[in-house]
Each structure stands twice: as structure tokens, then as C-alpha cells.
C-alpha positions, 0 to 999 in steps of 0.5 A, spaced: 877 290 186 884 290 183 889 287 188 897 285 186 898 278 185 905 279 186 907 273 190 914 276 193 917 270 193 912 267 198 912 259 197 904 256 196 906 251 201 908 257 206 901 260 205 897 260 212 891 257 208 892 251 205 889 251 198 889 259 197 894 263 193 896 270 195 890 273 191 886 267 195 888 270 202 887 277 199 880 276 197 878 272 204 881 279 207 877 283 203 870 279 204 871 279 211 873 287 211 867 288 207 863 284 212 865 288 217 864 296 214 858 294 211 855 292 218 858 298 222 855 302 216 848 299 217 848 300 225 849 308 223 844 308 217 839 305 222 841 310 228 840 316 223 833 313 221 834 312 214 831 305 215 825 302 219 824 296 223 830 294 227 838 291 225 841 285 227 849 286 227 854 281 226 860 285 228 866 280 231 863 273 228 865 275 221 869 269 220 864 264 222 860 266 216 865 268 211 870 263 211 865 258 209 861 262 204 867 264 200 869 257 199 862 254 197 860 254 189 855 259 187 850 252 186 851 250 193 845 252 198 845 257 205 840 256 210 842 262 214 839 266 220 838 273 221 845 275 223 848 271 216 851 278 213 857 275 212 854 268 209 851 273 203 858 277 202 861 271 202 857 268 197 857 274 192 850 277 193 851 284 192 850 290 197 845 293 193 841 287 194 843 286 201 842 294 203 835 293 199 832 288 203 834 291 209 831 298 206 825 293 204 825 297 197 824 295 190 831 293 190 830 288 195 831 281 192 824 280 197 821 286 194 820 288 201 816 282 204 821 280 209 824 283 216 830 287 215 836 282 215 832 276 212 837 276 206 836 272 200 838 270 194 835 266 188 841 267 184 846 265 189 841 260 192 841 263 199 834 261 202 830 266 205 831 266 213 826 263 218 824 268 223 823 261 227 830 260 230 833 254 227 827 253 222 832 255 216 836 249 218 830 244 216 830 247 209 838 247 208 837 239 210 831 239 205 836 241 200 841 237 201 836 231 201 834 233 194 841 234 192 842 226 194 836 224 190 839 227 184 845 224 185 848 231 184 855 233 188 852 240 191 852 241 199 848 245 203 850 249 209 846 251 215 847 257 221 844 257 227 846 261 234 847 257 241 840 258 242 837 255 236 841 248 238 835 248 244 830 248 239 826 242 236 828 243 229 835 244 230 835 236 233 829 234 227 834 237 221 840 234 224 837 227 226 834 226 219 841 229 215 845 223 220 840 218 217 840 220 210 848 221 210 847 228 207 852 233 204 849 237 210 854 243 214 851 246 220 855 252 224 853 253 231 855 261 232 856 260 240 856 267 242 855 266 249 848 269 248 841 267 246 838 274 246 839 276 253 839 268 256 846 265 257 849 258 255 849 256 261 841 257 262 839 254 255 844 247 254 846 242 260 853 242 256 858 247 254 861 243 248 855 244 243 859 240 238 858 234 242 851 234 240 853 231 233 855 224 237 847 223 238 846 223 230 852 219 228 856 224 225 862 229 226 862 235 231 868 239 232 868 246 236 873 251 234 876 258 235 870 262 231 875 268 231 881 264 228 880 265 221 885 260 219 882 255 224 875 256 221 878 255 214 881 248 216 875 245 219 870 248 214 875 246 208 875 239 210 867 239 212 866 241 205 871 236 202 867 231 206 860 233 204 861 233 197 864 227 196 859 223 200 862 223 207 856 226 210 854 231 215 858 235 220 857 239 226 861 245 227 861 249 233 864 256 232 866 260 239 865 267 238 862 274 240 857 279 238 859 285 240 853 289 240 845 287 243 841 282 240 839 287 235 840 295 235 834 296 240 837 292 245 843 295 250 845 289 252 846 291 259 846 284 262 853 282 259 857 282 265 863 287 266 869 286 262 866 280 257 866 285 251 873 288 252 876 280 253 872 278 246 874 285 243 881 283 243 880 277 240 877 280 234 878 276 228 880 281 222 886 284 225 888 278 228 888 275 220 891 282 218 897 280 222 898 274 219 897 276 212 902 282 214 907 277 217 908 273 212 908 279 207 902 277 203 899 284 205 902 291 206 899 297 209 898 301 202 894 294 200 890 295 206 888 302 205 887 301 198 882 295 199 878 299 205 877 305 200 874 301 195 870 297 200 868 304 202 867 307 195 862 300 194 858 301 200 857 309 198 854 306 191 850 301 194 847 306 199 846 311 193 842 306 189 838 304 195 836 310 198 833 312 191 829 307 189 822 307 190 818 302 196 814 297 193 807 298 191 802 297 197 798 292 193 805 288 192 804 285 200 798 281 197 802 278 191 807 272 191 804 269 197 803 263 195 806 264 187 811 260 184 814 266 180 821 266 180 821 273 182 824 271 188 831 271 187 
């Protein structure tokens, strides 16, 4: 999608995100908005019965995934959970592949083998998510160990929720990463709820980043709905990991607008909680900064949104025309080393 490169006399030093020019700011905004619009559309498609299973929305949490993924190199590894739509969009995975995975048809990278929202991409080095909560962190740490052994400056980023920090896999992965001083970054998306269990009933601390002290590397808590703050912290963590400085644990305090999945009414949440967090929506907050700095105009905003909608419509049409996998494919490549999974 083409965006204007006119700097409008804005100096690079005056831009809100260090290291990004005007085009870079608009690219990040576009990725954030794309994640939101795709997510909301997928919720509608599910309610229309256009695909089976369920759907895990990440509306409200876009800054926690898109911001760091958009800074990674193509050969860096992402170890996601089931709510990392934004990490896939930020990394560059096509909407056709993303929607194909949810529809479980022949356009899906996993050919319908995995549960909806278990996005992956061999091309962009996104590991298939683990249905076991936090198990993907062990895979991400394993990738980081391989990079260290090979002498490569590639890094791995793993995502989990606040509930995942109470799982053994979380502690084993981070302990090993700390001992080995691996190029690994763990993002905790603290959205206050582990499905229907509140944070106060799953952890004895409120600052989940403090867990990093036990593993011997830095931990920091940030406003996960503040794009600029998430960008600054993740940028430093990426540089540290790539230059041999070891892991970082980043707790992003955020909120999922909807239930754990589309079959969850989320009626366990107290009155006013959703409204409080909706007012902290990361996308209009970032949009306001861009407009105040003269980096985004109302006309560009509309043009970007229209371009994304066209891309979404094209992906939906392609995916809904694609046939389902042959039934016998369910038995194929379960133990195979074939490169089909990409």
C-alpha cells in the first residue's frame, strides 16, 4: 500500500519513535490498523458461520504484538500463542495464509491440521503455536540456543499471557534462557484474565516482570496500550538480544476487549472494566500522536483503511473459494520432515 513520503518539514529527531522515518511511522500504523480490522472481520465471519471451531480475538492488544514483530528481521523466530494475530501481521505473513489457517483449508500453511488461530509460517519463521499454554516458549528458547551454537545474530521472541506465567514451561524456558544468556525476548500480555481467572487468583505478585530477577536478566513492565512505550522498550531488548546481551522479560499491561474466545460471553468481568480499558485503545492513541506531529492526515487515514479493507476482501474471496484438504491428509506429515509446513 503506497503512502506519502512527504516529511512536511518534520525533522527525524522530532519524530515520536526513534529510528523510524515518516514512512516507518505510517507503516507501523498501517500494521496496527490492519490487525484490528482483520480481527473484527474474523469475529463477524465466525458469527456468520463461515468457518468452524472458534476464534480467539486480540482486539485491544495490538500494540503488544505488532510493535515488536514489525521490528524483527525475516529470519528471526516468533514463538506465538493463540492470540498473536498481530505478530503474524507484523512479521509479514499474508492475510490469505492467516485466514486460510482459520478456515482450515488448502491455503493454510498447516493444511488444516491445527486449531483455529494457531497461525504459523515457515517462510517468516513463525513456529506453530502450542495448544499447551506457555509450551511455545520452550520452542522459542530452543531456537535461540540453536542461533547461539551456530554463531548467528538471529533472535527469538516468545509470547504468553498472564496465566502462562503460572505454568512450569514458562519458568523452565526462562531459567534456561537466563543460564545460557540467549537472544530471547519473552512478552507477557497481561490482560488481567487467564480465561476467566483474575490475576489476583493466579499470581502472588502484581508486577509479573519481577519474575525475571529469578532468572538473572532484566524484566520491565510497560503500558501495553502505549505504542511509543512498547516500541522503545522492545527496540532496546532486540538490540541487547542481537548483540549478545541476553534475554529480556517484558510485561505488557493490556486488555482483551472480548471473551477468551467467541464462545465466551465474558460475563465474569466487573462492571465498568471494559469501558475503562476501551478508553485506552492503543490505535487511536497512536493515531492522535501521528496527527499532532503532522505525520498522518485524515485523507491518508481513510486511504489506508480503504486499502486494508480491499486486502481483507481479496483474502476472504480467495480463502472461501479454496477447497478443504483431502480427508486422508489428516494422517500425512504427522511425523514427516517434509517442508510443506511453511
